[in-house]
C-alpha positions as CSV (number, residue, x, y, z in Angstrom):
1,X,0.0,0.0,0.0
2,X,2.8,2.4,0.9
3,X,4.6,1.5,-2.3
4,X,1.5,2.1,-4.4
5,X,1.0,5.5,-2.7
6,X,4.5,6.7,-3.4
7,X,4.5,5.4,-7.0
8,X,1.2,7.3,-7.6
9,X,2.8,10.4,-6.0
10,X,5.8,10.2,-8.2
11,X,3.7,9.7,-11.4
12,X,1.5,12.7,-10.5
13,X,4.1,15.0,-8.9
14,X,3.8,17.4,-11.8
15,X,0.1,17.8,-11.0
16,X,0.7,19.0,-7.4
17,X,-0.5,22.6,-7.4
18,X,0.5,23.5,-3.8
19,X,-3.0,24.6,-2.9
20,X,-2.7,22.4,0.2
21,X,0.2,20.8,2.1
22,X,2.1,17.9,0.5
23,X,1.1,15.8,3.5
24,X,-2.6,16.3,2.7
25,X,-1.9,15.6,-1.0
26,X,-0.2,12.3,0.0
27,X,-3.1,11.3,2.3
28,X,-5.5,11.8,-0.6
29,X,-3.4,9.6,-2.9
30,X,-3.1,6.9,-0.1
31,X,-6.9,7.1,0.4
32,X,-7.6,6.7,-3.3
33,X,-5.1,3.8,-3.5
34,X,-7.0,2.1,-0.6
35,X,-10.3,2.6,-2.3
36,X,-9.0,1.2,-5.6
37,X,-7.6,-1.8,-3.8
38,X,-10.9,-2.4,-1.9
39,X,-12.8,-2.2,-5.2
40,X,-10.5,-4.8,-6.7
41,X,-11.1,-7.1,-3.7
42,X,-14.8,-6.6,-3.6
43,X,-16.3,-9.1,-1.3
44,X,-13.0,-9.7,0.5
45,X,-12.5,-8.1,3.9
46,X,-9.8,-5.5,4.0
47,X,-6.6,-6.7,5.5
48,X,-5.4,-3.7,7.5
49,X,-3.2,-4.0,10.5
50,X,-4.7,-3.0,13.8
51,X,-3.6,0.3,15.4
52,X,-2.1,-1.7,18.2
53,X,0.1,-3.7,15.9
54,X,1.3,-0.6,14.0
55,X,2.0,1.2,17.3
56,X,4.0,-1.7,18.6
57,X,6.1,-1.8,15.4
58,X,6.7,1.9,15.8
59,X,7.9,1.4,19.4
60,X,5.0,3.4,21.0
61,X,3.8,2.7,24.5
62,X,5.5,1.5,27.6
63,X,4.0,-1.8,28.7
64,X,5.9,-1.7,32.0
65,X,3.3,-3.3,34.2
66,X,0.5,-5.8,33.6
67,X,-2.0,-3.5,35.2
68,X,-1.0,-0.7,32.8
69,X,-1.2,-3.0,29.8
70,X,-4.7,-4.2,30.9
71,X,-5.8,-0.6,31.3
72,X,-4.4,0.4,27.8
73,X,-6.1,-2.6,26.2
74,X,-9.4,-1.7,27.8
75,X,-9.1,1.9,26.6
76,X,-8.2,0.8,23.1
77,X,-11.1,-1.6,22.9
78,X,-13.5,1.1,24.0
79,X,-12.1,3.5,21.4
80,X,-12.1,0.9,18.7
81,X,-15.8,0.1,19.4
82,X,-16.7,3.8,19.4
83,X,-14.9,4.4,16.1
84,X,-16.5,1.3,14.5
85,X,-20.0,2.8,15.3
86,X,-19.3,5.9,13.2
87,X,-20.0,6.1,9.5
88,X,-16.9,5.4,7.4
89,X,-16.6,9.0,6.3
90,X,-17.0,10.4,9.8
91,X,-14.4,8.0,11.1
92,X,-12.0,9.0,8.4
93,X,-12.3,12.7,9.2
94,X,-11.9,12.1,12.9
95,X,-8.8,10.0,12.4
96,X,-7.2,12.5,10.0
97,X,-8.0,15.4,12.3
98,X,-7.2,14.0,15.7
99,X,-4.7,11.2,15.1
100,X,-2.8,12.5,12.0
101,X,-2.9,16.1,13.2
102,X,-4.3,17.6,10.0
103,X,-6.1,21.0,10.3
104,X,-9.9,21.1,9.8
105,X,-9.4,22.5,6.3
106,X,-6.9,19.7,5.4
107,X,-9.1,17.0,6.7
108,X,-12.1,18.4,4.8
């Protein structure tokens, strides 16, 4: 997926007009690549890694005590459940704004 995003970005670099940040432009390209991939695999569930797995790979978190780990897992489960109850477009905006740090204008 990452490779597809950067290949698409390289191919369309001449079309970048600078009306928004390069970061937002890459997010749009990544989103479109994901949509294309999902359309190709119609009927197949998306195989995306969980936030927990991605965070662990990035070295986030300090699972120093079992109680803290249990508390973090409970919080993540609550957040995950809440996010899954949102419409896909609402969830996407929330993730772009609050987790990725985009401005409201960029997320729009």
